[in-house]
C-alpha positions as CSV (number, residue, x, y, z in Angstrom):
1,X,213.1,137.5,-47.1
2,X,212.9,137.6,-43.4
3,X,213.4,134.6,-41.1
4,X,211.8,133.6,-37.8
5,X,212.1,130.7,-35.3
6,X,209.0,129.9,-33.3
7,X,209.3,127.1,-30.6
8,X,206.2,125.3,-29.5
9,X,204.3,126.2,-32.6
10,X,202.0,123.2,-33.2
11,X,199.2,124.7,-31.2
12,X,197.9,127.6,-29.2
13,X,199.8,130.9,-29.0
14,X,202.8,129.6,-30.7
15,X,200.8,128.4,-33.7
16,X,199.0,131.7,-33.9
17,X,202.3,133.6,-33.9
18,X,203.8,131.3,-36.6
19,X,200.8,131.8,-38.8
20,X,200.9,135.5,-38.4
21,X,204.5,135.6,-39.5
22,X,203.8,133.3,-42.4
23,X,201.0,135.6,-43.5
24,X,203.5,138.5,-43.3
25,X,205.8,136.7,-45.7
26,X,208.4,135.2,-43.3
27,X,210.2,132.0,-43.7
28,X,209.9,130.1,-40.4
29,X,211.4,127.2,-38.5
30,X,209.3,125.4,-36.0
31,X,209.7,122.4,-33.7
32,X,207.7,120.0,-31.5
33,X,208.6,117.1,-29.3
34,X,205.7,115.2,-30.9
35,X,206.3,113.6,-34.3
36,X,202.5,113.3,-34.7
37,X,201.9,117.0,-34.1
38,X,204.7,118.2,-36.4
39,X,203.4,115.9,-39.2
40,X,199.9,117.1,-38.7
41,X,201.0,120.7,-38.8
42,X,203.0,120.2,-41.9
43,X,200.0,118.7,-43.7
44,X,197.8,121.7,-42.6
45,X,200.4,124.3,-43.6
46,X,201.1,122.7,-47.0
47,X,197.6,123.6,-47.9
48,X,197.4,127.0,-46.1
49,X,200.9,128.3,-47.0
50,X,201.9,126.4,-50.2
51,X,204.5,129.0,-51.3
52,X,206.1,129.6,-47.9
53,X,209.5,128.3,-46.8
54,X,208.9,126.3,-43.6
55,X,211.4,124.1,-41.8
56,X,209.9,121.5,-39.5
57,X,211.9,119.7,-36.7
58,X,211.1,117.1,-34.1
59,X,212.9,118.2,-30.9
60,X,212.1,118.0,-27.2
61,X,213.4,121.4,-26.0
62,X,213.3,120.2,-22.3
63,X,216.4,118.2,-23.4
64,X,219.6,120.3,-23.8
65,X,221.0,118.0,-26.5
66,X,217.8,118.3,-28.6
67,X,217.9,122.1,-28.1
68,X,221.4,122.1,-29.5
69,X,220.3,119.9,-32.4
70,X,217.5,122.2,-33.3
71,X,219.7,125.3,-33.1
72,X,222.4,123.8,-35.2
73,X,219.9,122.8,-37.9
74,X,218.6,126.4,-38.0
75,X,222.2,127.7,-38.5
76,X,222.5,125.3,-41.5
77,X,219.1,126.1,-43.0
78,X,218.7,129.8,-42.5
79,X,221.0,132.6,-43.7
80,X,219.9,135.0,-40.9
81,X,217.5,135.3,-38.0
82,X,215.2,138.3,-37.8
83,X,212.8,137.0,-35.0
84,X,213.3,134.4,-32.4
85,X,210.2,133.5,-30.4
86,X,211.0,131.4,-27.3
87,X,207.4,130.1,-26.8
88,X,207.9,126.4,-25.9
89,X,206.6,125.8,-22.4
90,X,204.3,123.8,-20.1
91,X,201.8,124.6,-17.4
92,X,201.3,122.4,-14.4
93,X,199.7,123.7,-11.3
94,X,200.8,123.0,-7.8
95,X,201.8,124.2,-4.3
96,X,205.4,124.3,-3.4
97,X,204.8,122.3,-0.2
98,X,203.2,119.3,-1.9
99,X,203.7,119.4,-5.6
100,X,205.3,116.2,-7.1
101,X,209.0,115.8,-6.7
102,X,210.8,116.9,-9.8
103,X,208.1,119.3,-11.0
104,X,210.3,122.4,-10.6
105,X,213.2,120.8,-12.5
106,X,210.9,119.7,-15.3
107,X,209.3,123.1,-15.7
108,X,212.6,125.0,-15.4
109,X,213.9,122.8,-18.2
110,X,211.1,123.5,-20.6
111,X,210.1,127.0,-19.5
112,X,213.5,128.5,-18.9
113,X,216.4,126.4,-20.1
114,X,214.9,125.8,-23.6
115,X,215.0,129.6,-24.2
116,X,218.3,130.0,-22.4
117,X,220.2,127.3,-24.4
118,X,218.6,128.1,-27.8
119,X,219.3,131.8,-27.4
120,X,222.9,131.3,-26.4
121,X,223.5,129.1,-29.4
122,X,222.0,131.5,-31.9
123,X,223.2,134.8,-30.4
124,X,226.6,134.8,-32.2
125,X,224.7,134.4,-35.5
126,X,222.2,137.2,-34.6
127,X,224.9,139.6,-33.4
128,X,226.7,139.6,-36.7
129,X,223.7,141.5,-38.3
130,X,223.4,143.8,-35.3
131,X,219.6,143.7,-35.7
132,X,216.9,141.3,-34.6
133,X,214.1,140.8,-32.1
134,X,213.8,138.1,-29.4
135,X,210.4,137.4,-27.8
136,X,210.2,135.4,-24.7
137,X,206.8,133.9,-23.7
138,X,206.5,134.9,-20.1
139,X,203.2,135.2,-18.3
140,X,201.3,137.2,-15.8
141,X,202.6,134.4,-13.6
142,X,206.0,136.1,-14.1
143,X,204.7,139.2,-12.4
144,X,202.7,138.2,-9.3
145,X,202.4,135.1,-7.2
146,X,199.0,133.4,-7.1
147,X,197.4,130.3,-5.4
148,X,198.5,127.0,-6.9
149,X,201.2,128.7,-8.9
150,X,204.1,126.8,-7.4
151,X,206.9,125.7,-9.7
152,X,205.2,127.1,-12.8
153,X,205.2,130.6,-11.5
154,X,208.8,130.2,-10.3
155,X,209.9,129.1,-13.8
156,X,208.1,132.1,-15.4
157,X,209.6,134.6,-12.9
158,X,213.0,133.2,-14.0
159,X,212.2,133.6,-17.7
160,X,211.3,137.2,-17.1
161,X,214.7,137.7,-15.3
162,X,216.4,136.1,-18.2
163,X,214.6,138.5,-20.6
164,X,215.6,141.6,-18.6
165,X,219.3,140.6,-18.4
166,X,219.4,139.6,-22.0
167,X,217.8,142.9,-23.1
168,X,220.5,144.9,-21.3
169,X,223.3,142.8,-22.7
170,X,222.1,143.1,-26.3
171,X,221.4,146.9,-26.3
172,X,224.8,147.7,-27.8
173,X,224.0,145.3,-30.7
174,X,220.6,147.0,-31.5
175,X,218.9,143.6,-30.8
176,X,215.5,144.0,-29.1
177,X,214.2,141.7,-26.4
178,X,210.5,141.7,-25.5
179,X,208.9,139.8,-22.6
180,X,205.4,138.8,-23.5
181,X,203.2,138.4,-20.4
182,X,199.7,137.3,-21.4
183,X,197.0,136.3,-19.0
184,X,194.4,133.6,-19.7
185,X,194.3,132.9,-23.4
186,X,192.1,130.3,-25.1
187,X,194.4,127.4,-26.1
188,X,194.1,123.6,-25.9
189,X,195.1,123.7,-22.2
190,X,192.0,125.8,-21.5
191,X,189.7,123.9,-23.9
192,X,188.6,121.4,-21.2
193,X,188.5,123.8,-18.3
194,X,184.8,124.7,-18.9
195,X,185.7,128.4,-19.4
196,X,183.6,130.3,-22.0
197,X,186.0,131.2,-24.9
198,X,184.7,134.8,-24.9
199,X,185.8,135.2,-21.3
200,X,189.5,135.0,-22.0
201,X,191.8,136.2,-24.8
202,X,192.3,134.7,-28.2
203,X,195.7,133.4,-29.3
204,X,195.6,135.7,-32.2
205,X,195.5,138.7,-29.8
206,X,199.0,137.7,-28.6
207,X,200.2,137.2,-32.2
208,X,198.9,140.6,-33.3
209,X,200.6,142.4,-30.4
210,X,203.9,140.6,-31.1
211,X,203.7,141.8,-34.7
212,X,202.9,145.4,-33.6
213,X,205.9,145.4,-31.3
214,X,208.1,144.1,-34.1
215,X,206.9,146.8,-36.5
216,X,208.0,149.7,-34.4
217,X,210.9,151.9,-35.5
218,X,214.4,150.6,-35.0
219,X,215.0,153.0,-32.1
220,X,211.9,151.8,-30.2
221,X,211.4,148.6,-28.2
222,X,208.5,147.2,-26.1
223,X,210.4,145.8,-23.2
224,X,207.4,144.1,-21.6
225,X,203.9,143.5,-23.0
226,X,201.2,142.7,-20.4
227,X,197.8,141.5,-21.7
228,X,194.8,140.4,-19.7
229,X,191.2,139.6,-20.5
230,X,189.0,142.7,-20.4
231,X,187.2,141.2,-17.4
232,X,190.4,140.6,-15.6
233,X,192.2,137.4,-14.4
234,X,190.4,134.3,-13.6
C-alpha cells in the first residue's frame, strides 16, 4: 500500500487530489481547521470509499503547534509517506499600500509556514526510504505580479522559492519536489464570483496532472507545472 498526506482536503483542489489518490488505492491522511468540514467529509467518504484507509484530523495549519500535532500523528499512524501534498492555503486580495494590517503575516502562516513546518517535520521519515514526492500548491501568482495581488502573491512567490530550494536539497535522496502553479480553477472560492464554470479549469484537472507527474519514471521529475484556462487568465 502507498500512503499520502493531503492538507486542505475538505474542498476544491485538495479534495479532488485526495479523491484521485483514493481511487488509485492510496491510504491518505487529511486535515481541516473546521471540525464541521472534517466530519462532513468523513461521512461522504465512508460511502464513497468504504474500504480505504483514511485518517482524519482537525488542525489549523496556520498555527505551528497544530502543524506539529498533525505531523506527529502521521508519524504514528503511517509506516511510510509516498506523497505529501502541501495544499492548505487561503486567498485574500489586496494592495500592499492599503490591505489590512496583519494580512501578510496571516497568509504567510497558512500559505508558506504550513508547508515549511510540516515538510521539515516529516523529512527525516521520508529520507529513510530515499523515495517520495512532495507537491507544493503554488499558483500563477507565484510567477507574475498582478493587480490586487498584494500579500497573497508575496506568500505564493515565497512558496515557490521554498519548493526550488527543497528540490535541490533533496536531489541526493531521490525525493522529487513539484511546484503546482494553477491558474483560475473552479472551487468554492470562485463559486460566488459569477464566473461561468466552463471559463476556468476544473479541480480534477489539477488532480489528474499531479497523478501524471507522480507516475513518471524514477529518474524523471516535473519541477514546475503551470496550468491556465484555455482562454487565458481572468
